BALOBA-1460 file (C-alpha; in Angstrom, 3 decimals):
// residues 127
<rec num="1" residu="m" x="9.220" y="-12.547" z="-15.532"/>
<rec num="2" residu="d" x="9.368" y="-12.871" z="-11.745"/>
<rec num="3" residu="n" x="12.730" y="-11.170" z="-11.374"/>
<rec num="4" residu="n" x="11.887" y="-8.237" z="-13.643"/>
<rec num="5" residu="m" x="8.542" y="-7.470" z="-11.999"/>
<rec num="6" residu="i" x="9.924" y="-7.923" z="-8.498"/>
<rec num="7" residu="s" x="12.889" y="-5.714" z="-9.361"/>
<rec num="8" residu="q" x="10.540" y="-2.985" z="-10.634"/>
<rec num="9" residu="f" x="8.374" y="-3.240" z="-7.518"/>
<rec num="10" residu="n" x="11.471" y="-3.039" z="-5.292"/>
<rec num="11" residu="d" x="12.714" y="0.021" z="-7.191"/>
<rec num="12" residu="v" x="9.404" y="1.883" z="-6.870"/>
<rec num="13" residu="r" x="8.989" y="0.948" z="-3.216"/>
<rec num="14" residu="n" x="12.554" y="1.971" z="-2.346"/>
<rec num="15" residu="r" x="12.049" y="5.326" z="-4.086"/>
<rec num="16" residu="t" x="8.838" y="5.827" z="-2.127"/>
<rec num="17" residu="i" x="10.619" y="5.043" z="1.133"/>
<rec num="18" residu="a" x="13.494" y="7.403" z="0.281"/>
<rec num="19" residu="f" x="11.069" y="10.218" z="-0.588"/>
<rec num="20" residu="v" x="9.085" y="9.830" z="2.627"/>
<rec num="21" residu="k" x="12.221" y="9.522" z="4.788"/>
<rec num="22" residu="g" x="13.683" y="12.641" z="3.202"/>
<rec num="23" residu="m" x="10.764" y="14.980" z="3.819"/>
<rec num="24" residu="n" x="9.918" y="17.068" z="6.847"/>
<rec num="25" residu="s" x="7.450" y="14.933" z="8.850"/>
<rec num="26" residu="d" x="5.321" y="18.019" z="9.652"/>
<rec num="27" residu="i" x="4.442" y="18.305" z="5.964"/>
<rec num="28" residu="a" x="2.964" y="14.796" z="6.032"/>
<rec num="29" residu="h" x="-0.028" y="16.040" z="8.049"/>
<rec num="30" residu="i" x="-1.024" y="18.978" z="5.847"/>
<rec num="31" residu="v" x="-4.130" y="18.526" z="3.698"/>
<rec num="32" residu="p" x="-3.696" y="21.048" z="0.865"/>
<rec num="33" residu="d" x="-6.642" y="23.213" z="-0.157"/>
<rec num="34" residu="g" x="-8.752" y="21.392" z="-2.721"/>
<rec num="35" residu="f" x="-7.593" y="17.944" z="-1.602"/>
<rec num="36" residu="n" x="-9.104" y="15.351" z="0.740"/>
<rec num="37" residu="n" x="-5.903" y="13.714" z="1.923"/>
<rec num="38" residu="n" x="-2.364" y="14.371" z="3.070"/>
<rec num="39" residu="i" x="0.929" y="12.579" z="2.457"/>
<rec num="40" residu="l" x="0.493" y="10.454" z="5.589"/>
<rec num="41" residu="w" x="-2.836" y="9.149" z="4.245"/>
<rec num="42" residu="n" x="-1.331" y="8.479" z="0.824"/>
<rec num="43" residu="v" x="1.523" y="6.454" z="2.310"/>
<rec num="44" residu="g" x="-0.957" y="4.461" z="4.395"/>
<rec num="45" residu="h" x="-3.145" y="3.986" z="1.328"/>
<rec num="46" residu="i" x="-0.205" y="2.548" z="-0.630"/>
<rec num="47" residu="i" x="0.278" y="0.008" z="2.168"/>
<rec num="48" residu="v" x="-3.406" y="-0.906" z="2.356"/>
<rec num="49" residu="a" x="-3.869" y="-1.109" z="-1.408"/>
<rec num="50" residu="c" x="-0.926" y="-3.511" z="-1.753"/>
<rec num="51" residu="d" x="-2.136" y="-5.569" z="1.189"/>
<rec num="52" residu="h" x="-5.685" y="-5.672" z="-0.169"/>
<rec num="53" residu="w" x="-4.823" y="-6.560" z="-3.758"/>
<rec num="54" residu="i" x="-1.714" y="-8.724" z="-3.613"/>
<rec num="55" residu="f" x="-2.000" y="-11.214" z="-0.760"/>
<rec num="56" residu="p" x="-5.574" y="-12.439" z="-1.333"/>
<rec num="57" residu="k" x="-4.792" y="-12.965" z="-5.030"/>
<rec num="58" residu="l" x="-1.990" y="-15.281" z="-3.890"/>
<rec num="59" residu="k" x="-4.429" y="-17.010" z="-1.511"/>
<rec num="60" residu="q" x="-2.699" y="-15.506" z="1.509"/>
<rec num="61" residu="i" x="-4.069" y="-13.504" z="4.427"/>
<rec num="62" residu="h" x="-3.796" y="-9.734" z="4.818"/>
<rec num="63" residu="r" x="-0.631" y="-8.659" z="6.596"/>
<rec num="64" residu="v" x="-1.434" y="-5.185" z="7.911"/>
<rec num="65" residu="t" x="-3.740" y="-4.460" z="10.801"/>
<rec num="66" residu="h" x="-7.474" y="-3.950" z="10.428"/>
<rec num="67" residu="h" x="-6.920" y="-0.451" z="11.845"/>
<rec num="68" residu="y" x="-4.937" y="0.472" z="8.705"/>
<rec num="69" residu="h" x="-7.706" y="-0.869" z="6.462"/>
<rec num="70" residu="l" x="-10.230" y="1.322" z="8.304"/>
<rec num="71" residu="i" x="-8.376" y="4.636" z="8.079"/>
<rec num="72" residu="f" x="-6.466" y="4.309" z="4.796"/>
<rec num="73" residu="r" x="-8.977" y="2.590" z="2.487"/>
<rec num="74" residu="k" x="-10.409" y="4.310" z="-0.567"/>
<rec num="75" residu="g" x="-12.928" y="6.975" z="0.382"/>
<rec num="76" residu="t" x="-11.437" y="7.791" z="3.787"/>
<rec num="77" residu="s" x="-9.798" y="11.068" z="4.739"/>
<rec num="78" residu="p" x="-7.795" y="12.515" z="7.637"/>
<rec num="79" residu="k" x="-10.563" y="15.110" z="7.867"/>
<rec num="80" residu="t" x="-12.914" y="12.446" z="9.243"/>
<rec num="81" residu="w" x="-10.534" y="10.312" z="11.314"/>
<rec num="82" residu="e" x="-11.809" y="9.623" z="14.806"/>
<rec num="83" residu="v" x="-8.643" y="7.762" z="15.839"/>
<rec num="84" residu="d" x="-5.003" y="8.728" z="15.795"/>
<rec num="85" residu="p" x="-3.128" y="7.489" z="12.736"/>
<rec num="86" residu="p" x="0.274" y="5.841" z="12.936"/>
<rec num="87" residu="n" x="3.134" y="8.282" z="12.659"/>
<rec num="88" residu="i" x="5.180" y="8.608" z="9.490"/>
<rec num="89" residu="h" x="8.098" y="6.646" z="10.976"/>
<rec num="90" residu="e" x="5.837" y="3.664" z="11.695"/>
<rec num="91" residu="l" x="4.501" y="3.817" z="8.142"/>
<rec num="92" residu="i" x="8.058" y="3.816" z="6.781"/>
<rec num="93" residu="d" x="8.776" y="0.680" z="8.822"/>
<rec num="94" residu="v" x="5.634" y="-0.973" z="7.426"/>
<rec num="95" residu="l" x="6.621" y="-0.002" z="3.867"/>
<rec num="96" residu="k" x="9.996" y="-1.710" z="4.400"/>
<rec num="97" residu="k" x="8.465" y="-4.808" z="5.991"/>
<rec num="98" residu="q" x="5.826" y="-5.067" z="3.293"/>
<rec num="99" residu="l" x="8.493" y="-4.848" z="0.593"/>
<rec num="100" residu="v" x="10.075" y="-8.043" z="1.918"/>
<rec num="101" residu="e" x="6.706" y="-9.768" z="2.426"/>
<rec num="102" residu="i" x="5.468" y="-8.998" z="-1.079"/>
<rec num="103" residu="t" x="8.763" y="-9.995" z="-2.659"/>
<rec num="104" residu="d" x="8.755" y="-13.326" z="-0.788"/>
<rec num="105" residu="a" x="5.076" y="-13.990" z="-1.556"/>
<rec num="106" residu="c" x="5.468" y="-13.276" z="-5.276"/>
<rec num="107" residu="l" x="8.627" y="-15.285" z="-5.931"/>
<rec num="108" residu="g" x="7.650" y="-18.187" z="-8.155"/>
<rec num="109" residu="n" x="4.019" y="-17.085" z="-8.358"/>
<rec num="110" residu="l" x="3.974" y="-14.357" z="-11.001"/>
<rec num="111" residu="d" x="3.828" y="-16.697" z="-14.004"/>
<rec num="112" residu="k" x="0.747" y="-18.510" z="-12.713"/>
<rec num="113" residu="k" x="-2.499" y="-17.733" z="-14.483"/>
<rec num="114" residu="l" x="-5.053" y="-16.088" z="-12.240"/>
<rec num="115" residu="p" x="-8.536" y="-17.612" z="-12.056"/>
<rec num="116" residu="a" x="-11.120" y="-15.811" z="-14.238"/>
<rec num="117" residu="f" x="-12.941" y="-14.241" z="-11.275"/>
<rec num="118" residu="v" x="-9.674" y="-12.673" z="-10.083"/>
<rec num="119" residu="r" x="-8.784" y="-11.340" z="-13.542"/>
<rec num="120" residu="k" x="-12.247" y="-9.805" z="-13.788"/>
<rec num="121" residu="s" x="-12.004" y="-8.144" z="-10.369"/>
<rec num="122" residu="l" x="-8.580" y="-6.706" z="-11.169"/>
<rec num="123" residu="f" x="-9.776" y="-4.980" z="-14.332"/>
<rec num="124" residu="f" x="-13.430" y="-4.236" z="-13.808"/>
<rec num="125" residu="e" x="-14.004" y="-3.561" z="-10.113"/>
<rec num="126" residu="g" x="-15.558" y="-0.189" z="-9.651"/>
<rec num="127" residu="a" x="-16.122" y="0.276" z="-13.388"/>
């Protein structure tokens, strides 16, 4: 199970990295009409969501800076940022680094049964 899930995660993450690297970085800052966020925010949100959900479930500390958790968490928007965000190239570097960290942290841990309180939070938080 470990290898298949890790392989799928690696595939999705590498596709995300390739997409972001291949786009014009100016586009990353545009918030389209009718939307709250831009591509830069979405990339940062992917990083924060993985950091928030994966490492604590494995009884490990968060890996990305508190700054990221403040500007890229659910409910935030570039429209209300009071600080400068990291640039798209920095986010790409963090995506790559996080890929290795998550892969290493998950190896040998994906077949372990999660405690009941963790299973509940994964499926019912915010419901």
